Biotite code that builds the C-alpha atoms (Angstrom):
import biotite.structure as struc

atoms = struc.array([
    struc.Atom([97.897, -61.903, 32.154], chain_id="A", res_id=1, res_name="MET", atom_name="CA", element="C"),
    struc.Atom([95.908, -59.389, 29.631], chain_id="A", res_id=2, res_name="GLU", atom_name="CA", element="C"),
    struc.Atom([92.280, -60.039, 28.646], chain_id="A", res_id=3, res_name="GLY", atom_name="CA", element="C"),
    struc.Atom([88.449, -58.429, 28.489], chain_id="A", res_id=4, res_name="PHE", atom_name="CA", element="C"),
    struc.Atom([86.791, -57.570, 31.461], chain_id="A", res_id=5, res_name="LEU", atom_name="CA", element="C"),
    struc.Atom([83.427, -59.210, 31.189], chain_id="A", res_id=6, res_name="GLU", atom_name="CA", element="C"),
    struc.Atom([81.569, -58.223, 34.322], chain_id="A", res_id=7, res_name="LYS", atom_name="CA", element="C"),
    struc.Atom([81.179, -55.662, 36.730], chain_id="A", res_id=8, res_name="ARG", atom_name="CA", element="C"),
    struc.Atom([79.726, -57.734, 40.199], chain_id="A", res_id=9, res_name="LEU", atom_name="CA", element="C"),
    struc.Atom([78.914, -55.686, 42.613], chain_id="A", res_id=10, res_name="TYR", atom_name="CA", element="C"),
    struc.Atom([77.358, -51.945, 42.587], chain_id="A", res_id=11, res_name="THR", atom_name="CA", element="C"),
    struc.Atom([79.660, -49.356, 42.989], chain_id="A", res_id=12, res_name="GLU", atom_name="CA", element="C"),
    struc.Atom([79.685, -47.051, 46.664], chain_id="A", res_id=13, res_name="GLY", atom_name="CA", element="C"),
    struc.Atom([78.127, -50.514, 48.406], chain_id="A", res_id=14, res_name="SER", atom_name="CA", element="C"),
    struc.Atom([79.978, -52.686, 51.152], chain_id="A", res_id=15, res_name="LEU", atom_name="CA", element="C"),
    struc.Atom([81.228, -55.677, 49.750], chain_id="A", res_id=16, res_name="VAL", atom_name="CA", element="C"),
    struc.Atom([82.047, -58.075, 52.022], chain_id="A", res_id=17, res_name="LYS", atom_name="CA", element="C"),
    struc.Atom([85.663, -60.248, 51.796], chain_id="A", res_id=18, res_name="GLU", atom_name="CA", element="C"),
    struc.Atom([86.390, -63.028, 48.863], chain_id="A", res_id=19, res_name="GLY", atom_name="CA", element="C"),
    struc.Atom([83.114, -61.246, 47.160], chain_id="A", res_id=20, res_name="GLN", atom_name="CA", element="C"),
    struc.Atom([83.452, -61.663, 43.209], chain_id="A", res_id=21, res_name="VAL", atom_name="CA", element="C"),
    struc.Atom([83.952, -57.802, 41.928], chain_id="A", res_id=22, res_name="LEU", atom_name="CA", element="C"),
    struc.Atom([84.714, -58.600, 38.473], chain_id="A", res_id=23, res_name="PHE", atom_name="CA", element="C"),
    struc.Atom([85.051, -61.273, 35.742], chain_id="A", res_id=24, res_name="GLN", atom_name="CA", element="C"),
    struc.Atom([87.208, -61.232, 33.258], chain_id="A", res_id=25, res_name="MET", atom_name="CA", element="C"),
    struc.Atom([86.876, -63.456, 30.008], chain_id="A", res_id=26, res_name="ASP", atom_name="CA", element="C"),
    struc.Atom([87.746, -66.557, 31.108], chain_id="A", res_id=27, res_name="ARG", atom_name="CA", element="C"),
    struc.Atom([87.957, -68.339, 27.715], chain_id="A", res_id=28, res_name="LYS", atom_name="CA", element="C"),
    struc.Atom([91.484, -67.662, 26.205], chain_id="A", res_id=29, res_name="PRO", atom_name="CA", element="C"),
    struc.Atom([92.624, -68.791, 29.811], chain_id="A", res_id=30, res_name="PHE", atom_name="CA", element="C"),
    struc.Atom([90.537, -71.786, 29.909], chain_id="A", res_id=31, res_name="GLU", atom_name="CA", element="C"),
    struc.Atom([92.181, -73.137, 26.704], chain_id="A", res_id=32, res_name="ALA", atom_name="CA", element="C"),
    struc.Atom([95.245, -72.006, 27.514], chain_id="A", res_id=33, res_name="ALA", atom_name="CA", element="C"),
    struc.Atom([95.489, -74.484, 30.934], chain_id="A", res_id=34, res_name="LEU", atom_name="CA", element="C"),
    struc.Atom([93.649, -77.015, 28.240], chain_id="A", res_id=35, res_name="GLN", atom_name="CA", element="C"),
    struc.Atom([96.887, -76.714, 25.872], chain_id="A", res_id=36, res_name="THR", atom_name="CA", element="C"),
    struc.Atom([99.193, -77.104, 29.473], chain_id="A", res_id=37, res_name="ALA", atom_name="CA", element="C"),
    struc.Atom([97.714, -80.152, 30.514], chain_id="A", res_id=38, res_name="GLN", atom_name="CA", element="C"),
    struc.Atom([97.781, -82.020, 27.148], chain_id="A", res_id=39, res_name="GLY", atom_name="CA", element="C"),
    struc.Atom([101.288, -81.536, 27.253], chain_id="A", res_id=40, res_name="GLN", atom_name="CA", element="C"),
    struc.Atom([101.722, -82.528, 30.151], chain_id="A", res_id=41, res_name="LEU", atom_name="CA", element="C"),
    struc.Atom([99.528, -85.761, 29.094], chain_id="A", res_id=42, res_name="ALA", atom_name="CA", element="C"),
    struc.Atom([102.246, -85.627, 26.212], chain_id="A", res_id=43, res_name="GLN", atom_name="CA", element="C"),
    struc.Atom([105.152, -86.016, 28.316], chain_id="A", res_id=44, res_name="GLN", atom_name="CA", element="C"),
    struc.Atom([103.772, -88.477, 30.892], chain_id="A", res_id=45, res_name="GLN", atom_name="CA", element="C"),
    struc.Atom([102.913, -90.928, 27.905], chain_id="A", res_id=46, res_name="ALA", atom_name="CA", element="C"),
    struc.Atom([106.956, -89.829, 26.965], chain_id="A", res_id=47, res_name="ARG", atom_name="CA", element="C"),
    struc.Atom([107.876, -90.832, 30.558], chain_id="A", res_id=48, res_name="LEU", atom_name="CA", element="C"),
    struc.Atom([106.061, -94.472, 30.760], chain_id="A", res_id=49, res_name="THR", atom_name="CA", element="C"),
    struc.Atom([107.565, -95.531, 27.613], chain_id="A", res_id=50, res_name="VAL", atom_name="CA", element="C"),
    struc.Atom([111.268, -94.448, 28.774], chain_id="A", res_id=51, res_name="THR", atom_name="CA", element="C"),
    struc.Atom([110.929, -96.478, 31.593], chain_id="A", res_id=52, res_name="LYS", atom_name="CA", element="C"),
    struc.Atom([109.653, -99.500, 30.011], chain_id="A", res_id=53, res_name="ALA", atom_name="CA", element="C"),
    struc.Atom([112.755, -99.070, 27.674], chain_id="A", res_id=54, res_name="ASN", atom_name="CA", element="C"),
    struc.Atom([114.530, -98.536, 30.549], chain_id="A", res_id=55, res_name="LEU", atom_name="CA", element="C"),
    struc.Atom([113.605, -102.241, 32.403], chain_id="A", res_id=56, res_name="ALA", atom_name="CA", element="C"),
    struc.Atom([114.666, -103.397, 28.853], chain_id="A", res_id=57, res_name="ARG", atom_name="CA", element="C"),
    struc.Atom([118.009, -102.054, 28.286], chain_id="A", res_id=58, res_name="VAL", atom_name="CA", element="C"),
    struc.Atom([118.879, -103.439, 31.984], chain_id="A", res_id=59, res_name="ARG", atom_name="CA", element="C"),
    struc.Atom([117.387, -106.722, 31.449], chain_id="A", res_id=60, res_name="LEU", atom_name="CA", element="C"),
    struc.Atom([119.613, -106.339, 28.376], chain_id="A", res_id=61, res_name="LEU", atom_name="CA", element="C"),
    struc.Atom([122.682, -105.551, 29.582], chain_id="A", res_id=62, res_name="GLN", atom_name="CA", element="C"),
    struc.Atom([122.802, -107.637, 32.521], chain_id="A", res_id=63, res_name="ALA", atom_name="CA", element="C"),
    struc.Atom([123.012, -110.316, 30.048], chain_id="A", res_id=64, res_name="LEU", atom_name="CA", element="C"),
    struc.Atom([125.840, -108.453, 28.259], chain_id="A", res_id=65, res_name="ASN", atom_name="CA", element="C"),
    struc.Atom([123.655, -107.867, 24.935], chain_id="A", res_id=66, res_name="ALA", atom_name="CA", element="C"),
    struc.Atom([124.027, -104.405, 25.640], chain_id="A", res_id=67, res_name="LEU", atom_name="CA", element="C"),
    struc.Atom([126.798, -101.537, 25.982], chain_id="A", res_id=68, res_name="SER", atom_name="CA", element="C"),
    struc.Atom([127.257, -99.431, 28.688], chain_id="A", res_id=69, res_name="LYS", atom_name="CA", element="C"),
    struc.Atom([126.373, -96.779, 26.711], chain_id="A", res_id=70, res_name="LYS", atom_name="CA", element="C"),
    struc.Atom([123.023, -98.250, 25.797], chain_id="A", res_id=71, res_name="ASP", atom_name="CA", element="C"),
    struc.Atom([122.325, -98.486, 29.451], chain_id="A", res_id=72, res_name="LEU", atom_name="CA", element="C"),
    struc.Atom([123.374, -94.795, 29.911], chain_id="A", res_id=73, res_name="ASP", atom_name="CA", element="C"),
    struc.Atom([121.748, -93.551, 27.284], chain_id="A", res_id=74, res_name="ASP", atom_name="CA", element="C"),
    struc.Atom([118.438, -94.971, 28.504], chain_id="A", res_id=75, res_name="ALA", atom_name="CA", element="C"),
    struc.Atom([118.993, -94.113, 31.995], chain_id="A", res_id=76, res_name="ILE", atom_name="CA", element="C"),
    struc.Atom([119.543, -90.586, 30.281], chain_id="A", res_id=77, res_name="GLY", atom_name="CA", element="C"),
    struc.Atom([116.200, -90.208, 28.418], chain_id="A", res_id=78, res_name="ASN", atom_name="CA", element="C"),
    struc.Atom([114.491, -91.528, 31.337], chain_id="A", res_id=79, res_name="GLU", atom_name="CA", element="C"),
    struc.Atom([116.015, -87.969, 33.442], chain_id="A", res_id=80, res_name="LYS", atom_name="CA", element="C"),
    struc.Atom([114.741, -85.562, 30.762], chain_id="A", res_id=81, res_name="GLN", atom_name="CA", element="C"),
    struc.Atom([111.021, -87.652, 30.495], chain_id="A", res_id=82, res_name="ALA", atom_name="CA", element="C"),
    struc.Atom([111.277, -87.485, 34.496], chain_id="A", res_id=83, res_name="GLU", atom_name="CA", element="C"),
    struc.Atom([111.948, -83.165, 33.774], chain_id="A", res_id=84, res_name="ALA", atom_name="CA", element="C"),
    struc.Atom([109.559, -82.246, 30.921], chain_id="A", res_id=85, res_name="ALA", atom_name="CA", element="C"),
    struc.Atom([107.048, -84.061, 33.246], chain_id="A", res_id=86, res_name="VAL", atom_name="CA", element="C"),
    struc.Atom([107.678, -81.484, 36.151], chain_id="A", res_id=87, res_name="ILE", atom_name="CA", element="C"),
    struc.Atom([108.366, -78.570, 33.545], chain_id="A", res_id=88, res_name="ALA", atom_name="CA", element="C"),
    struc.Atom([104.543, -79.422, 32.012], chain_id="A", res_id=89, res_name="ALA", atom_name="CA", element="C"),
    struc.Atom([103.256, -79.791, 35.495], chain_id="A", res_id=90, res_name="GLN", atom_name="CA", element="C"),
    struc.Atom([104.789, -76.077, 36.409], chain_id="A", res_id=91, res_name="GLY", atom_name="CA", element="C"),
    struc.Atom([102.557, -75.077, 32.603], chain_id="A", res_id=92, res_name="GLU", atom_name="CA", element="C"),
    struc.Atom([99.104, -76.548, 34.378], chain_id="A", res_id=93, res_name="VAL", atom_name="CA", element="C"),
    struc.Atom([99.925, -74.724, 37.750], chain_id="A", res_id=94, res_name="THR", atom_name="CA", element="C"),
    struc.Atom([100.521, -71.538, 35.872], chain_id="A", res_id=95, res_name="ASN", atom_name="CA", element="C"),
    struc.Atom([97.266, -71.605, 33.751], chain_id="A", res_id=96, res_name="ALA", atom_name="CA", element="C"),
    struc.Atom([95.093, -72.634, 36.574], chain_id="A", res_id=97, res_name="LYS", atom_name="CA", element="C"),
    struc.Atom([96.977, -69.409, 38.649], chain_id="A", res_id=98, res_name="LEU", atom_name="CA", element="C"),
    struc.Atom([96.109, -67.439, 35.369], chain_id="A", res_id=99, res_name="ASN", atom_name="CA", element="C"),
    struc.Atom([92.508, -68.949, 35.458], chain_id="A", res_id=100, res_name="LEU", atom_name="CA", element="C"),
    struc.Atom([91.967, -68.351, 38.942], chain_id="A", res_id=101, res_name="GLY", atom_name="CA", element="C"),
    struc.Atom([93.272, -65.105, 38.082], chain_id="A", res_id=102, res_name="TYR", atom_name="CA", element="C"),
    struc.Atom([90.040, -63.928, 36.044], chain_id="A", res_id=103, res_name="THR", atom_name="CA", element="C"),
    struc.Atom([87.309, -64.095, 38.962], chain_id="A", res_id=104, res_name="THR", atom_name="CA", element="C"),
    struc.Atom([88.959, -60.875, 41.594], chain_id="A", res_id=105, res_name="ILE", atom_name="CA", element="C"),
    struc.Atom([87.211, -60.773, 44.309], chain_id="A", res_id=106, res_name="LYS", atom_name="CA", element="C"),
    struc.Atom([87.929, -58.271, 47.231], chain_id="A", res_id=107, res_name="SER", atom_name="CA", element="C"),
    struc.Atom([90.572, -58.795, 49.973], chain_id="A", res_id=108, res_name="PRO", atom_name="CA", element="C"),
    struc.Atom([88.680, -57.309, 52.619], chain_id="A", res_id=109, res_name="LEU", atom_name="CA", element="C"),
    struc.Atom([85.171, -56.182, 53.594], chain_id="A", res_id=110, res_name="THR", atom_name="CA", element="C"),
    struc.Atom([84.487, -52.220, 53.162], chain_id="A", res_id=111, res_name="GLY", atom_name="CA", element="C"),
    struc.Atom([82.777, -49.795, 51.324], chain_id="A", res_id=112, res_name="LEU", atom_name="CA", element="C"),
    struc.Atom([83.321, -50.025, 47.760], chain_id="A", res_id=113, res_name="SER", atom_name="CA", element="C"),
    struc.Atom([84.647, -46.939, 45.245], chain_id="A", res_id=114, res_name="SER", atom_name="CA", element="C"),
    struc.Atom([83.296, -46.495, 41.649], chain_id="A", res_id=115, res_name="TYR", atom_name="CA", element="C"),
    struc.Atom([84.544, -48.677, 38.766], chain_id="A", res_id=116, res_name="ALA", atom_name="CA", element="C"),
    struc.Atom([87.698, -47.676, 37.091], chain_id="A", res_id=117, res_name="ARG", atom_name="CA", element="C"),
    struc.Atom([87.535, -49.692, 33.708], chain_id="A", res_id=118, res_name="MET", atom_name="CA", element="C"),
    struc.Atom([84.422, -50.481, 32.310], chain_id="A", res_id=119, res_name="GLN", atom_name="CA", element="C"),
    struc.Atom([82.948, -53.861, 31.300], chain_id="A", res_id=120, res_name="GLU", atom_name="CA", element="C"),
    struc.Atom([84.401, -54.638, 27.858], chain_id="A", res_id=121, res_name="GLY", atom_name="CA", element="C"),
    struc.Atom([87.374, -52.415, 28.070], chain_id="A", res_id=122, res_name="SER", atom_name="CA", element="C"),
    struc.Atom([91.054, -54.575, 27.236], chain_id="A", res_id=123, res_name="TYR", atom_name="CA", element="C"),
    struc.Atom([92.828, -55.307, 30.753], chain_id="A", res_id=124, res_name="LEU", atom_name="CA", element="C"),
    struc.Atom([96.775, -55.335, 30.032], chain_id="A", res_id=125, res_name="SER", atom_name="CA", element="C"),
    struc.Atom([99.923, -54.372, 32.299], chain_id="A", res_id=126, res_name="ALA", atom_name="CA", element="C"),
    struc.Atom([99.636, -50.754, 31.470], chain_id="A", res_id=127, res_name="GLY", atom_name="CA", element="C"),
    struc.Atom([96.002, -50.487, 32.182], chain_id="A", res_id=128, res_name="ASN", atom_name="CA", element="C"),
    struc.Atom([95.179, -52.906, 34.738], chain_id="A", res_id=129, res_name="SER", atom_name="CA", element="C"),
    struc.Atom([97.289, -51.749, 38.323], chain_id="A", res_id=130, res_name="SER", atom_name="CA", element="C"),
    struc.Atom([93.778, -50.174, 38.980], chain_id="A", res_id=131, res_name="LEU", atom_name="CA", element="C"),
    struc.Atom([89.975, -51.745, 38.671], chain_id="A", res_id=132, res_name="LEU", atom_name="CA", element="C"),
    struc.Atom([88.360, -49.635, 42.029], chain_id="A", res_id=133, res_name="THR", atom_name="CA", element="C"),
    struc.Atom([89.123, -49.086, 45.145], chain_id="A", res_id=134, res_name="TYR", atom_name="CA", element="C"),
    struc.Atom([87.932, -51.009, 48.669], chain_id="A", res_id=135, res_name="VAL", atom_name="CA", element="C"),
    struc.Atom([88.404, -49.098, 51.458], chain_id="A", res_id=136, res_name="SER", atom_name="CA", element="C"),
    struc.Atom([88.252, -50.946, 55.579], chain_id="A", res_id=137, res_name="GLN", atom_name="CA", element="C"),
    struc.Atom([85.534, -49.343, 57.158], chain_id="A", res_id=138, res_name="LEU", atom_name="CA", element="C"),
    struc.Atom([86.050, -50.848, 60.648], chain_id="A", res_id=139, res_name="ASP", atom_name="CA", element="C"),
    struc.Atom([88.445, -50.314, 62.196], chain_id="A", res_id=140, res_name="PRO", atom_name="CA", element="C"),
    struc.Atom([89.912, -47.445, 60.833], chain_id="A", res_id=141, res_name="ILE", atom_name="CA", element="C"),
    struc.Atom([93.015, -45.252, 61.288], chain_id="A", res_id=142, res_name="TRP", atom_name="CA", element="C"),
    struc.Atom([93.155, -41.894, 62.028], chain_id="A", res_id=143, res_name="VAL", atom_name="CA", element="C"),
    struc.Atom([96.536, -39.885, 60.816], chain_id="A", res_id=144, res_name="ASN", atom_name="CA", element="C"),
    struc.Atom([97.643, -36.828, 62.308], chain_id="A", res_id=145, res_name="PHE", atom_name="CA", element="C"),
    struc.Atom([101.522, -35.528, 63.022], chain_id="A", res_id=146, res_name="SER", atom_name="CA", element="C"),
    struc.Atom([102.982, -33.751, 65.875], chain_id="A", res_id=147, res_name="LEU", atom_name="CA", element="C"),
    struc.Atom([106.488, -31.148, 65.444], chain_id="A", res_id=148, res_name="SER", atom_name="CA", element="C"),
    struc.Atom([109.334, -31.390, 67.014], chain_id="A", res_id=149, res_name="GLU", atom_name="CA", element="C"),
    struc.Atom([108.696, -27.733, 69.096], chain_id="A", res_id=150, res_name="ASN", atom_name="CA", element="C"),
    struc.Atom([105.929, -29.566, 70.358], chain_id="A", res_id=151, res_name="GLU", atom_name="CA", element="C"),
    struc.Atom([107.056, -33.010, 71.492], chain_id="A", res_id=152, res_name="VAL", atom_name="CA", element="C"),
    struc.Atom([110.275, -31.283, 72.883], chain_id="A", res_id=153, res_name="LEU", atom_name="CA", element="C"),
    struc.Atom([107.439, -28.987, 74.779], chain_id="A", res_id=154, res_name="SER", atom_name="CA", element="C"),
    struc.Atom([105.529, -32.112, 76.013], chain_id="A", res_id=155, res_name="TYR", atom_name="CA", element="C"),
    struc.Atom([108.772, -34.210, 77.176], chain_id="A", res_id=156, res_name="ARG", atom_name="CA", element="C"),
    struc.Atom([109.128, -30.653, 79.305], chain_id="A", res_id=157, res_name="ASP", atom_name="CA", element="C"),
    struc.Atom([106.149, -30.424, 80.530], chain_id="A", res_id=158, res_name="GLN", atom_name="CA", element="C"),
    struc.Atom([106.513, -33.923, 81.706], chain_id="A", res_id=159, res_name="ALA", atom_name="CA", element="C"),
    struc.Atom([109.861, -33.873, 83.362], chain_id="A", res_id=160, res_name="SER", atom_name="CA", element="C"),
    struc.Atom([108.067, -30.615, 85.413], chain_id="A", res_id=161, res_name="ARG", atom_name="CA", element="C"),
    struc.Atom([105.414, -32.549, 86.814], chain_id="A", res_id=162, res_name="GLY", atom_name="CA", element="C"),
    struc.Atom([102.952, -30.476, 84.446], chain_id="A", res_id=163, res_name="LEU", atom_name="CA", element="C"),
    struc.Atom([101.807, -33.136, 82.078], chain_id="A", res_id=164, res_name="LEU", atom_name="CA", element="C"),
    struc.Atom([101.452, -37.493, 83.599], chain_id="A", res_id=165, res_name="THR", atom_name="CA", element="C"),
    struc.Atom([101.999, -39.758, 80.385], chain_id="A", res_id=166, res_name="LEU", atom_name="CA", element="C"),
    struc.Atom([100.888, -43.116, 80.561], chain_id="A", res_id=167, res_name="PRO", atom_name="CA", element="C"),
    struc.Atom([103.576, -45.105, 82.170], chain_id="A", res_id=168, res_name="ALA", atom_name="CA", element="C"),
    struc.Atom([102.627, -47.603, 79.228], chain_id="A", res_id=169, res_name="ASP", atom_name="CA", element="C"),
    struc.Atom([103.181, -45.324, 77.002], chain_id="A", res_id=170, res_name="LYS", atom_name="CA", element="C"),
    struc.Atom([99.573, -46.583, 75.928], chain_id="A", res_id=171, res_name="ARG", atom_name="CA", element="C"),
    struc.Atom([98.082, -42.792, 74.202], chain_id="A", res_id=172, res_name="TYR", atom_name="CA", element="C"),
    struc.Atom([93.936, -43.442, 73.965], chain_id="A", res_id=173, res_name="ILE", atom_name="CA", element="C"),
    struc.Atom([92.970, -40.188, 71.439], chain_id="A", res_id=174, res_name="VAL", atom_name="CA", element="C"),
    struc.Atom([89.360, -38.956, 71.074], chain_id="A", res_id=175, res_name="GLU", atom_name="CA", element="C"),
    struc.Atom([87.701, -37.538, 68.183], chain_id="A", res_id=176, res_name="VAL", atom_name="CA", element="C"),
    struc.Atom([85.583, -34.499, 67.404], chain_id="A", res_id=177, res_name="VAL", atom_name="CA", element="C"),
    struc.Atom([83.567, -34.164, 64.603], chain_id="A", res_id=178, res_name="LEU", atom_name="CA", element="C"),
    struc.Atom([83.595, -31.520, 62.119], chain_id="A", res_id=179, res_name="ALA", atom_name="CA", element="C"),
    struc.Atom([80.247, -30.122, 64.134], chain_id="A", res_id=180, res_name="ASP", atom_name="CA", element="C"),
    struc.Atom([81.550, -30.702, 67.181], chain_id="A", res_id=181, res_name="GLY", atom_name="CA", element="C"),
    struc.Atom([80.092, -33.961, 68.010], chain_id="A", res_id=182, res_name="THR", atom_name="CA", element="C"),
    struc.Atom([82.370, -36.121, 70.036], chain_id="A", res_id=183, res_name="VAL", atom_name="CA", element="C"),
    struc.Atom([82.705, -39.811, 68.223], chain_id="A", res_id=184, res_name="TYR", atom_name="CA", element="C"),
    struc.Atom([81.566, -42.243, 70.490], chain_id="A", res_id=185, res_name="PRO", atom_name="CA", element="C"),
    struc.Atom([84.783, -44.709, 70.508], chain_id="A", res_id=186, res_name="TYR", atom_name="CA", element="C"),
    struc.Atom([88.191, -44.015, 71.248], chain_id="A", res_id=187, res_name="THR", atom_name="CA", element="C"),
    struc.Atom([91.347, -45.612, 70.515], chain_id="A", res_id=188, res_name="GLY", atom_name="CA", element="C"),
    struc.Atom([94.806, -46.189, 70.983], chain_id="A", res_id=189, res_name="PRO", atom_name="CA", element="C"),
    struc.Atom([98.136, -44.912, 69.404], chain_id="A", res_id=190, res_name="VAL", atom_name="CA", element="C"),
    struc.Atom([99.350, -48.448, 67.037], chain_id="A", res_id=191, res_name="ASP", atom_name="CA", element="C"),
    struc.Atom([102.003, -46.790, 65.234], chain_id="A", res_id=192, res_name="PHE", atom_name="CA", element="C"),
    struc.Atom([104.304, -43.407, 65.782], chain_id="A", res_id=193, res_name="MET", atom_name="CA", element="C"),
    struc.Atom([106.963, -42.513, 62.983], chain_id="A", res_id=194, res_name="ASP", atom_name="CA", element="C"),
    struc.Atom([110.235, -42.833, 64.339], chain_id="A", res_id=195, res_name="PRO", atom_name="CA", element="C"),
    struc.Atom([111.830, -40.234, 62.152], chain_id="A", res_id=196, res_name="SER", atom_name="CA", element="C"),
    struc.Atom([110.837, -36.435, 61.365], chain_id="A", res_id=197, res_name="TYR", atom_name="CA", element="C"),
    struc.Atom([110.294, -35.436, 57.745], chain_id="A", res_id=198, res_name="SER", atom_name="CA", element="C"),
    struc.Atom([112.484, -33.203, 56.634], chain_id="A", res_id=199, res_name="LYS", atom_name="CA", element="C"),
    struc.Atom([109.713, -31.377, 54.399], chain_id="A", res_id=200, res_name="ASP", atom_name="CA", element="C"),
    struc.Atom([107.327, -31.067, 57.304], chain_id="A", res_id=201, res_name="THR", atom_name="CA", element="C"),
    struc.Atom([109.316, -31.395, 60.730], chain_id="A", res_id=202, res_name="GLY", atom_name="CA", element="C"),
    struc.Atom([106.755, -33.455, 61.455], chain_id="A", res_id=203, res_name="THR", atom_name="CA", element="C"),
    struc.Atom([105.953, -36.842, 62.492], chain_id="A", res_id=204, res_name="PHE", atom_name="CA", element="C"),
    struc.Atom([103.578, -38.882, 61.845], chain_id="A", res_id=205, res_name="LEU", atom_name="CA", element="C"),
    struc.Atom([101.141, -40.872, 64.343], chain_id="A", res_id=206, res_name="VAL", atom_name="CA", element="C"),
    struc.Atom([98.566, -42.898, 63.710], chain_id="A", res_id=207, res_name="ARG", atom_name="CA", element="C"),
    struc.Atom([95.478, -43.890, 65.948], chain_id="A", res_id=208, res_name="ALA", atom_name="CA", element="C"),
    struc.Atom([93.227, -47.174, 64.937], chain_id="A", res_id=209, res_name="VAL", atom_name="CA", element="C"),
    struc.Atom([89.669, -46.847, 65.882], chain_id="A", res_id=210, res_name="LEU", atom_name="CA", element="C"),
    struc.Atom([86.159, -48.669, 66.267], chain_id="A", res_id=211, res_name="ALA", atom_name="CA", element="C"),
    struc.Atom([84.045, -47.751, 63.301], chain_id="A", res_id=212, res_name="ASN", atom_name="CA", element="C"),
    struc.Atom([80.790, -50.161, 63.394], chain_id="A", res_id=213, res_name="LYS", atom_name="CA", element="C"),
    struc.Atom([78.351, -47.837, 62.412], chain_id="A", res_id=214, res_name="GLN", atom_name="CA", element="C"),
    struc.Atom([81.139, -46.548, 59.214], chain_id="A", res_id=215, res_name="GLY", atom_name="CA", element="C"),
    struc.Atom([80.046, -42.786, 60.534], chain_id="A", res_id=216, res_name="ASP", atom_name="CA", element="C"),
    struc.Atom([83.779, -41.716, 59.713], chain_id="A", res_id=217, res_name="LEU", atom_name="CA", element="C"),
    struc.Atom([84.767, -42.043, 56.415], chain_id="A", res_id=218, res_name="HIS", atom_name="CA", element="C"),
    struc.Atom([88.482, -42.691, 54.648], chain_id="A", res_id=219, res_name="PRO", atom_name="CA", element="C"),
    struc.Atom([89.588, -38.897, 53.499], chain_id="A", res_id=220, res_name="GLY", atom_name="CA", element="C"),
    struc.Atom([87.691, -38.064, 56.270], chain_id="A", res_id=221, res_name="GLN", atom_name="CA", element="C"),
    struc.Atom([88.823, -34.877, 58.744], chain_id="A", res_id=222, res_name="PHE", atom_name="CA", element="C"),
    struc.Atom([88.002, -34.691, 62.360], chain_id="A", res_id=223, res_name="VAL", atom_name="CA", element="C"),
    struc.Atom([90.457, -33.704, 64.980], chain_id="A", res_id=224, res_name="ARG", atom_name="CA", element="C"),
    struc.Atom([91.934, -35.939, 67.227], chain_id="A", res_id=225, res_name="ALA", atom_name="CA", element="C"),
    struc.Atom([92.888, -35.039, 70.499], chain_id="A", res_id=226, res_name="CYS", atom_name="CA", element="C"),
    struc.Atom([95.257, -37.114, 72.557], chain_id="A", res_id=227, res_name="MET", atom_name="CA", element="C"),
    struc.Atom([95.191, -38.079, 75.960], chain_id="A", res_id=228, res_name="ALA", atom_name="CA", element="C"),
    struc.Atom([98.463, -35.787, 77.829], chain_id="A", res_id=229, res_name="CYS", atom_name="CA", element="C"),
    struc.Atom([96.673, -35.821, 81.716], chain_id="A", res_id=230, res_name="ARG", atom_name="CA", element="C"),
    struc.Atom([94.195, -38.654, 81.368], chain_id="A", res_id=231, res_name="ALA", atom_name="CA", element="C"),
    struc.Atom([91.068, -36.925, 81.240], chain_id="A", res_id=232, res_name="PRO", atom_name="CA", element="C"),
    struc.Atom([91.644, -33.558, 81.678], chain_id="A", res_id=233, res_name="THR", atom_name="CA", element="C"),
    struc.Atom([93.586, -32.691, 79.243], chain_id="A", res_id=234, res_name="ARG", atom_name="CA", element="C"),
    struc.Atom([93.762, -32.950, 75.499], chain_id="A", res_id=235, res_name="TYR", atom_name="CA", element="C"),
    struc.Atom([95.748, -32.366, 72.360], chain_id="A", res_id=236, res_name="SER", atom_name="CA", element="C"),
    struc.Atom([93.983, -31.794, 68.961], chain_id="A", res_id=237, res_name="CYS", atom_name="CA", element="C"),
    struc.Atom([94.980, -32.148, 65.620], chain_id="A", res_id=238, res_name="ARG", atom_name="CA", element="C"),
    struc.Atom([93.441, -31.991, 62.833], chain_id="A", res_id=239, res_name="SER", atom_name="CA", element="C"),
    struc.Atom([93.499, -35.322, 61.272], chain_id="A", res_id=240, res_name="ALA", atom_name="CA", element="C"),
    struc.Atom([92.134, -36.911, 57.775], chain_id="A", res_id=241, res_name="PRO", atom_name="CA", element="C"),
    struc.Atom([90.845, -40.828, 58.001], chain_id="A", res_id=242, res_name="CYS", atom_name="CA", element="C"),
    struc.Atom([92.273, -43.846, 56.233], chain_id="A", res_id=243, res_name="ARG", atom_name="CA", element="C"),
    struc.Atom([90.855, -46.934, 55.347], chain_id="A", res_id=244, res_name="ALA", atom_name="CA", element="C"),
])
């Protein structure tokens, strides 16, 4: 769909709520398209009413041998065509309603908004409207870090020799240390480990999810992620970016 961006309805950089309206496109062309579709539907419904009445008359006359079997077949075919045309027109109305609804652009989640990539009065099309702004989820927030193949093999070896105690349920807990050395007050579990290594870096991705109720962590912020290997006395720490 294409059209003009009429209004920006949020403050750039502010916290926005799920379902909050961020942008409004010009609705007038889409309202006109909906009216046209509704008019075409009304026409097809009227046509269907006529074909049904005509079929009823033809059935009566054919029962009295006043019309041929072909006349009855033609009347039945006309009714079926009218029914199909109504279904098609109903689809056009549904599509027009969807397009009209898409002109009101809402936030899909609660998070911190970015600046608007498109300004009021801009013409939005398939070529330039793929991104209007970012909304970054803050709570919870993901912390991504990587482990090398050598590190994984080393931890396995130390665990087999009793030097490390790994969680029996493989529920690894991550603690975050900020750039100034402050320990972040919330810890969180590892909720994803990539099953394959990156052929470019020789590492595999690990992701932890942490509560961020006060919004102290921001997407793109670098922290040190410490994963307990022998809880609570030994940690393996890695620099890690936060991600919404």
